[in-house]
N, C-alpha and C positions, 0 to 999 in steps of 0.2 A: 504493500500499500504506499503510494507517496506522501511525502510531506509536503505541502505547500504553505507559501506565504503571500498572505492579502492584506491590502488596505481599505477598510470601508471609506467609500468616499460619503456616509452619509453622516457617520460621527467622528471620523478621522482616527478610528483606533487600527493598530497593525496586530495580527495574530498568524499562527501557524496550525495547520489543521491536515488531517489524514483525509485523503479524498478517496470513495470510493463509489465506483461507478462512474455514471455520467450526470447524477443528479449536482448541481451547483452548490457548492458551501454558503451558509450565512454567518453574519457577522455574529459573534458569541455576546456582542453587548447590547445592540438593537434590532437584531436578525435581519436586518437589509442583505439582500442579495446584489446589492448595487457596488461589486466590490474590482478592484484592480488588483491582478497575480503580480507579486514582485520577483523578485529574481532571487531564488534561494540560494543560501551559501553551500558550499560542497565540503565536505569534510576531507581534510588530506591524507592521503595514506602514510600508514608508519615507515618512518626510517629504520632501519636495520644495521646495526654497526658492522663495518667489514674490518677484518684485520689491518694495521696501517702498517706492518714488518717485522722487524724484528724486536719484537717487546716481549719482556720475557713473564709479564705478569698474567697471560693467559694460561701458561703453562703453570705458573705457580699457584695460582688463585682460581683456575678454572674458569675463568670471565676473561673479557677484553678490559681493561684498565683504561684503556683512549677512548671507548664509547659514552 
């Protein structure tokens, strides 16, 4: 289920809602369906630390100290 951000032109509220099916959402404050869809933020992908070369901490502690 996609999460969308909206701005209600009736009461100037911004909100996020899960959209199910094709029925348009309503403002949670005033109930209006006169909404503008906003650009939603995208969660960044997590970074994975990579070994940086000749570091002895990985062998000594079992993890990368450079991360």
